Structure formats: structure tokens, C-alpha cells
TIDO-222111 format. One record per residue (C-alpha): residue number from 1; y negated, z negated, x; residue in three letters. Coordinates in steps of 0.25 Angstrom, whole numbers, plus 5000, padded with zeros to 4 digits. Each point is the difference from the previous one (the first is absolute). Layout:
+-----+------+------+------+--------+
| num |   py |   pz |   px | residu |
+-----+------+------+------+--------+
| NUM |    Y |    Z |    X |    ALA |
...
+-----+------+------+------+--------+
This chain:
+-----+------+------+------+--------+
| num |   py |   pz |   px | residu |
+-----+------+------+------+--------+
|   1 | 5571 | 5510 | 5126 |    MET |
|   2 | 4991 | 4998 | 5012 |    LEU |
|   3 | 4985 | 4997 | 5001 |    GLU |
|   4 | 4992 | 4998 | 5012 |    ILE |
|   5 | 4987 | 4995 | 4998 |    ARG |
|   6 | 4988 | 5000 | 5010 |    ASN |
|   7 | 5010 | 4997 | 5012 |    VAL |
|   8 | 4994 | 4998 | 5013 |    THR |
|   9 | 5007 | 4997 | 5013 |    LYS |
|  10 | 4993 | 4997 | 5013 |    VAL |
|  11 | 5007 | 4999 | 5014 |    PHE |
|  12 | 4994 | 4993 | 5012 |    ASN |
|  13 | 4987 | 4996 | 4992 |    PRO |
|  14 | 4989 | 4995 | 5009 |    GLY |
|  15 | 5005 | 5007 | 5012 |    THR |
|  16 | 4997 | 5013 | 5007 |    SER |
|  17 | 5014 | 5005 | 4995 |    ASN |
|  18 | 4995 | 4998 | 4985 |    VAL |
|  19 | 5008 | 5009 | 4992 |    LYS |
|  20 | 4997 | 5002 | 4984 |    VAL |
|  21 | 5014 | 5005 | 4997 |    ALA |
|  22 | 4998 | 5000 | 4985 |    LEU |
|  23 | 4986 | 5001 | 4994 |    ASP |
|  24 | 4998 | 4996 | 4986 |    ASP |
|  25 | 5013 | 5008 | 4996 |    LEU |
|  26 | 5004 | 5001 | 4985 |    SER |
|  27 | 5012 | 5008 | 4995 |    LEU |
|  28 | 5009 | 5000 | 4987 |    THR |
|  29 | 5014 | 5005 | 4999 |    LEU |
|  30 | 5006 | 5002 | 4985 |    ASN |
|  31 | 5015 | 4998 | 4998 |    ASP |
|  32 | 5008 | 5011 | 5006 |    GLY |
|  33 | 4989 | 5005 | 5010 |    ASP |
|  34 | 5004 | 5006 | 5013 |    PHE |
|  35 | 4988 | 5000 | 5008 |    VAL |
|  36 | 5000 | 5006 | 5015 |    THR |
|  37 | 4990 | 4994 | 5009 |    VAL |
|  38 | 4994 | 5008 | 5012 |    ILE |
|  39 | 4989 | 4999 | 5010 |    GLY |
|  40 | 4997 | 4999 | 5014 |    GLY |
|  41 | 5003 | 4989 | 5011 |    ASN |
|  42 | 4994 | 4987 | 4996 |    GLY |
|  43 | 4996 | 5005 | 4986 |    ALA |
|  44 | 5007 | 4988 | 4993 |    GLY |
|  45 | 5013 | 5005 | 4995 |    LYS |
|  46 | 5010 | 4991 | 5006 |    SER |
|  47 | 4990 | 4989 | 4999 |    THR |
|  48 | 4999 | 5001 | 4984 |    VAL |
|  49 | 5016 | 5001 | 4999 |    LEU |
|  50 | 4999 | 4986 | 5009 |    ASN |
|  51 | 4990 | 4994 | 4990 |    ALA |
|  52 | 5008 | 5003 | 4988 |    ILE |
|  53 | 5012 | 4994 | 5007 |    ALA |
|  54 | 4993 | 4988 | 5003 |    GLY |
|  55 | 5000 | 5001 | 5016 |    VAL |
|  56 | 4987 | 4993 | 5002 |    TRP |
|  57 | 4989 | 4994 | 4991 |    ARG |
|  58 | 4989 | 5008 | 4995 |    LEU |
|  59 | 4985 | 4998 | 5003 |    ASP |
|  60 | 4997 | 5004 | 4986 |    ALA |
|  61 | 5005 | 5006 | 4987 |    GLY |
|  62 | 5013 | 4999 | 4992 |    SER |
|  63 | 5013 | 5006 | 4998 |    ILE |
|  64 | 5008 | 5000 | 4987 |    LEU |
|  65 | 5015 | 5006 | 4998 |    VAL |
|  66 | 5004 | 5002 | 4986 |    ASP |
|  67 | 4988 | 4991 | 4995 |    GLY |
|  68 | 5004 | 4990 | 5010 |    GLU |
|  69 | 4989 | 4994 | 5010 |    ASP |
|  70 | 5008 | 5000 | 5013 |    VAL |
|  71 | 4987 | 4998 | 5008 |    THR |
|  72 | 5003 | 4986 | 5005 |    ALA |
|  73 | 5015 | 5002 | 5000 |    MET |
|  74 | 5008 | 4999 | 5012 |    LYS |
|  75 | 5007 | 5011 | 5006 |    GLU |
|  76 | 5014 | 4996 | 4998 |    HIS |
|  77 | 4996 | 4996 | 4986 |    LYS |
|  78 | 4995 | 5014 | 4995 |    ARG |
|  79 | 5011 | 5007 | 5007 |    ALA |
|  80 | 5007 | 4998 | 4987 |    LYS |
|  81 | 4991 | 5011 | 4994 |    TYR |
|  82 | 5001 | 5009 | 5011 |    LEU |
|  83 | 5009 | 5010 | 5008 |    GLY |
|  84 | 4996 | 5004 | 5013 |    ARG |
|  85 | 5005 | 5011 | 5010 |    VAL |
|  86 | 4995 | 4999 | 5014 |    PHE |
|  87 | 4997 | 5012 | 5010 |    GLN |
|  88 | 5010 | 4993 | 5010 |    ASP |
|  89 | 5014 | 5002 | 4995 |    PRO |
|  90 | 5004 | 4988 | 5007 |    MET |
|  91 | 4992 | 4991 | 4990 |    MET |
|  92 | 5004 | 4997 | 4987 |    GLY |
|  93 | 5014 | 4998 | 5003 |    THR |
|  94 | 5010 | 4990 | 5007 |    ALA |
|  95 | 5007 | 5009 | 5011 |    ALA |
|  96 | 5011 | 4991 | 5003 |    ASP |
|  97 | 5005 | 5000 | 4986 |    MET |
|  98 | 5008 | 5010 | 4992 |    ASN |
|  99 | 4994 | 5010 | 4990 |    ILE |
| 100 | 5005 | 4993 | 4988 |    ASP |
| 101 | 4996 | 4987 | 5005 |    GLU |
| 102 | 4985 | 5005 | 5002 |    ASN |
| 103 | 5000 | 5005 | 4986 |    LEU |
| 104 | 5006 | 4987 | 4995 |    ALA |
| 105 | 4988 | 4993 | 5006 |    LEU |
| 106 | 4991 | 5009 | 4993 |    ALA |
| 107 | 5007 | 4998 | 4987 |    ALA |
| 108 | 4999 | 4985 | 5002 |    ARG |
| 109 | 4985 | 5000 | 5004 |    ARG |
| 110 | 4993 | 4989 | 4993 |    GLY |
| 111 | 5012 | 4994 | 4992 |    LYS |
| 112 | 5007 | 4987 | 5001 |    ARG |
| 113 | 5012 | 5000 | 5010 |    ARG |
| 114 | 5014 | 4992 | 4998 |    GLY |
| 115 | 5013 | 4999 | 5006 |    LEU |
| 116 | 5009 | 5012 | 4998 |    GLY |
| 117 | 5005 | 5013 | 5006 |    TRP |
| 118 | 4988 | 5007 | 5007 |    GLY |
| 119 | 5003 | 5014 | 4993 |    ILE |
| 120 | 5008 | 5002 | 4987 |    THR |
| 121 | 5009 | 5012 | 4999 |    LYS |
| 122 | 4992 | 5004 | 4987 |    ALA |
| 123 | 4987 | 4999 | 5009 |    GLU |
| 124 | 5006 | 5008 | 5012 |    ARG |
| 125 | 5004 | 5011 | 4989 |    ALA |
| 126 | 4986 | 5000 | 4996 |    GLY |
| 127 | 4994 | 5001 | 5013 |    TYR |
| 128 | 5010 | 5012 | 5004 |    LYS |
| 129 | 4995 | 5007 | 4987 |    GLU |
| 130 | 4986 | 4999 | 5006 |    LEU |
| 131 | 5002 | 5004 | 5013 |    LEU |
| 132 | 5008 | 5012 | 4994 |    ALA |
| 133 | 4987 | 5005 | 4994 |    GLN |
| 134 | 4993 | 5001 | 5013 |    LEU |
| 135 | 5010 | 5011 | 5005 |    GLY |
| 136 | 5002 | 4995 | 5015 |    LEU |
| 137 | 5014 | 4995 | 4999 |    GLY |
| 138 | 4997 | 4985 | 5001 |    LEU |
| 139 | 5007 | 4996 | 4988 |    GLU |
| 140 | 5013 | 5002 | 5010 |    ASP |
| 141 | 4993 | 4992 | 5010 |    ARG |
| 142 | 4996 | 4988 | 4992 |    ILE |
| 143 | 5005 | 4989 | 5009 |    THR |
| 144 | 4994 | 5007 | 5013 |    THR |
| 145 | 4988 | 4992 | 5006 |    LYS |
| 146 | 4987 | 5006 | 4996 |    ILE |
| 147 | 4995 | 4999 | 5015 |    GLY |
| 148 | 5009 | 5012 | 5004 |    THR |
| 149 | 4995 | 5010 | 4990 |    LEU |
| 150 | 4990 | 5011 | 5002 |    SER |
| 151 | 4984 | 4998 | 4999 |    GLY |
| 152 | 5002 | 5009 | 4987 |    GLY |
| 153 | 5013 | 4993 | 4994 |    GLN |
| 154 | 4993 | 4985 | 5002 |    ARG |
| 155 | 4987 | 5004 | 4993 |    GLN |
| 156 | 5008 | 5006 | 4989 |    ALA |
| 157 | 5008 | 4986 | 4998 |    VAL |
| 158 | 4987 | 4993 | 5001 |    THR |
| 159 | 4994 | 5009 | 4990 |    LEU |
| 160 | 5011 | 4995 | 4990 |    LEU |
| 161 | 4998 | 4986 | 5005 |    MET |
| 162 | 4986 | 5000 | 4996 |    ALA |
| 163 | 5002 | 5006 | 4987 |    SER |
| 164 | 5012 | 4993 | 4996 |    LEU |
| 165 | 4994 | 4989 | 4991 |    GLN |
| 166 | 4989 | 5010 | 4994 |    GLN |
| 167 | 4988 | 4995 | 5007 |    PRO |
| 168 | 4987 | 5000 | 4993 |    LYS |
| 169 | 4995 | 5008 | 5012 |    LEU |
| 170 | 5007 | 5008 | 5012 |    LEU |
| 171 | 4991 | 5000 | 5012 |    LEU |
| 172 | 5005 | 5011 | 5010 |    LEU |
| 173 | 4992 | 4999 | 5014 |    ASP |
| 174 | 5002 | 5013 | 5006 |    GLU |
| 175 | 5014 | 4998 | 4999 |    HIS |
| 176 | 5005 | 5014 | 5005 |    THR |
| 177 | 4990 | 5001 | 5012 |    ALA |
| 178 | 5011 | 4995 | 5010 |    ALA |
| 179 | 5010 | 5010 | 4994 |    LEU |
| 180 | 5002 | 5015 | 5005 |    ASP |
| 181 | 4995 | 5010 | 4991 |    PRO |
| 182 | 5013 | 5003 | 4993 |    LYS |
| 183 | 5005 | 4986 | 4998 |    THR |
| 184 | 4985 | 4996 | 4994 |    ALA |
| 185 | 5001 | 5012 | 4991 |    ALA |
| 186 | 5013 | 4995 | 4995 |    LYS |
| 187 | 4994 | 4985 | 4999 |    VAL |
| 188 | 4989 | 5004 | 4992 |    LEU |
| 189 | 5008 | 5008 | 4990 |    GLU |
| 190 | 5008 | 4987 | 4998 |    LEU |
| 191 | 4987 | 4993 | 4999 |    THR |
| 192 | 4995 | 5009 | 4989 |    ASP |
| 193 | 5014 | 4998 | 4992 |    LYS |
| 194 | 5000 | 4985 | 5001 |    ILE |
| 195 | 4986 | 4999 | 4995 |    ILE |
| 196 | 5002 | 5009 | 4988 |    GLU |
| 197 | 5014 | 4995 | 4996 |    GLU |
| 198 | 4995 | 4986 | 5000 |    ASN |
| 199 | 4985 | 5003 | 4995 |    HIS |
| 200 | 4995 | 4992 | 5012 |    LEU |
| 201 | 4985 | 4998 | 5002 |    THR |
| 202 | 4999 | 5004 | 5015 |    ALA |
| 203 | 4990 | 5002 | 5012 |    MET |
| 204 | 5003 | 5008 | 5011 |    MET |
| 205 | 4992 | 5000 | 5013 |    VAL |
| 206 | 5002 | 5013 | 5008 |    THR |
| 207 | 4994 | 5008 | 5011 |    HIS |
| 208 | 5005 | 5013 | 4997 |    ASN |
| 209 | 4991 | 5007 | 4989 |    MET |
| 210 | 5010 | 5010 | 4995 |    ASN |
| 211 | 5009 | 4988 | 4997 |    ASP |
| 212 | 4988 | 4994 | 4992 |    ALA |
| 213 | 4998 | 5012 | 4992 |    ILE |
| 214 | 5015 | 5002 | 4997 |    ALA |
| 215 | 5004 | 4987 | 4995 |    TYR |
| 216 | 4994 | 4990 | 4990 |    GLY |
| 217 | 4990 | 5002 | 4988 |    ASN |
| 218 | 4988 | 4995 | 5007 |    ARG |
| 219 | 4994 | 5001 | 5014 |    LEU |
| 220 | 4990 | 4991 | 5005 |    VAL |
| 221 | 4993 | 5002 | 5014 |    MET |
| 222 | 4993 | 4988 | 5008 |    MET |
| 223 | 4990 | 5000 | 5010 |    HIS |
| 224 | 4993 | 4988 | 5007 |    ASN |
| 225 | 5007 | 4990 | 4990 |    GLY |
| 226 | 4995 | 5008 | 4988 |    LYS |
| 227 | 5007 | 5009 | 4990 |    ILE |
| 228 | 4992 | 5013 | 5000 |    ILE |
| 229 | 5009 | 5010 | 4992 |    LEU |
| 230 | 5009 | 4996 | 4989 |    ASP |
| 231 | 5006 | 5013 | 4995 |    ILE |
| 232 | 5011 | 5001 | 4988 |    SER |
| 233 | 5006 | 5009 | 4989 |    GLY |
| 234 | 4997 | 5015 | 5000 |    GLU |
| 235 | 4990 | 4998 | 5013 |    GLU |
| 236 | 5011 | 4995 | 5009 |    LYS |
| 237 | 5010 | 5010 | 4995 |    LYS |
| 238 | 4991 | 5011 | 5006 |    ASN |
| 239 | 4996 | 4992 | 5013 |    LEU |
| 240 | 5001 | 5007 | 5014 |    THR |
| 241 | 4998 | 4993 | 5013 |    VAL |
| 242 | 4987 | 5008 | 5002 |    GLU |
| 243 | 4994 | 4996 | 4987 |    LEU |
| 244 | 5003 | 4985 | 5004 |    ILE |
| 245 | 4993 | 5003 | 5012 |    MET |
| 246 | 4988 | 5006 | 4993 |    LYS |
| 247 | 4999 | 4989 | 4989 |    GLN |
| 248 | 5001 | 4989 | 5013 |    PHE |
| 249 | 4988 | 5007 | 5008 |    ASN |
| 250 | 4992 | 5000 | 4987 |    ALA |
| 251 | 5002 | 4987 | 4995 |    VAL |
| 252 | 5000 | 4992 | 5014 |    SER |
| 253 | 4990 | 5009 | 5008 |    GLY |
| 254 | 5009 | 5001 | 5010 |    GLU |
| 255 | 5011 | 5009 | 5006 |    THR |
| 256 | 5015 | 4995 | 4998 |    PHE |
| 257 | 5005 | 4999 | 5015 |    ALA |
| 258 | 5013 | 4993 | 5000 |    ASN |
| 259 | 5010 | 5008 | 5009 |    ASP |
| 260 | 5013 | 4993 | 4994 |    ARG |
| 261 | 4995 | 5004 | 4987 |    THR |
| 262 | 4996 | 5015 | 5002 |    LEU |
| 263 | 5011 | 5003 | 5008 |    LEU |
| 264 | 5010 | 4995 | 4990 |    SER |
+-----+------+------+------+--------+
């Protein structure tokens, strides 16, 4: 479903602030893979999601989504293949529009628009059913402006919006990092449910090693723009934070020192 082939991205080349963000990185995701991505600050986690989304042009390499080369495709064009949820709950939704209006926008993304009622009765009924599955009572607040929701409620709706059209790939960029622990746990449960029920292929960047171990069928660890660990199957099921630290030290020759990740 996703092929990243020998991708390199360098920021500020030719200056004293040069940064090799992605260093000849290759990664393949099979249909239905749910990959969690961890690593220290500057490891390249969010950079690789931005590379897939087409935020900027690559310096080298190629990216294929479901067999189609999207390397030269502009960000808004490749958006039809992707769903994305950001760290900031304020992103990904229109704050001054109602919950149902936001869902309608997501449902119509990439489709032809015409003159007519913005949302039909049948559509609104469908949105209520979807919201009811979240277990947050939002089906009874469908005409509420989305900007008045809590961060967790908003991220839950954003998840629905990102998965509404069954994207080829769902990108989750630390989408629970700005939430309190209880709300983050609820959003992660919803994430896992939506991915499994819709058989989505997903990449989830997280700073929380326990979450990276608990969710998904594969765990990838990045360091200095490279993938240094790729763990799946029974090996992943038996992982602990201590084992990851040992493997990181053995592969990188360094001691993992990222307070935000370790404290999680």
C-alpha cells in the first residue's frame, strides 16, 4: 500500500544549519499494516509523514501509494489517497462550522460539487450513526460548532473525517500528544477501532513507547533520518520498553536520551 524508496530530504543545504532529516530511507507497508513510529527529537518521524503527504519536494527517492507514483504529485492532489490527523486538535476541522458540516466537507472531498441542499436528511442520519459509535454523545450535538468541543472530542471527529472516504493510508502525527492521559487513551481506543473496522493501512507517530508497543502490528524506530528497528509479529507482542532501549543502544551505538519519550 505504501512504498518509500531511498528517500532523502535535506533542510538548509550549504549552510551551517544543514540538517539531513531523511537519509536514504526505505519502508514498505502492506495493505492493512498499522505501523507505530517512535524515535527521539529530530529522528525524522514527522518529516517522513510530511514526505508522504507531499508537504515539500524530495531531494532524492520516490514514494508510491497503492502502486501509483505520487513523488511529483502536489500536496492537494495526493490528498485524495490520504487521511491525516495532526497533533493540534484545532487543525483538520473548520471551527466555525457545525459538526455535521465538517463531516459533509470530508465526505465530499475530491468530488464534484453542485447547487443543492448542503446536507440531506439521509446524510445527517448517517453522520449521527457514525458519531454514536464514538460513545461521546456527539450524535445529539450534531449542529454544534466544532470549535466549542474539547480537544479529545475534536480529535475523535477528526478521526471520523480522516477515515470517512476509506483512504489508502491514514497518517497520525502524535494525534494524542496534546490531550490529557485519560482523553488520549480514549482517542487511541477509537483510533484502533476505526483502523480495524475499516481495514485501513496506517502510520502513527508517537512519543509514547508504551502506546507504540500496545497498538499496531509493526513498530518502527527512527534515528538520524534512518530506520534502525522494524519489529513485527511475535517479537512485537513480547516487546517491553527496556527491550527497545537495549536494541536501540545495540543498533545505534548510542544511549537513547529523550526525556519526553522516556517519561511517557
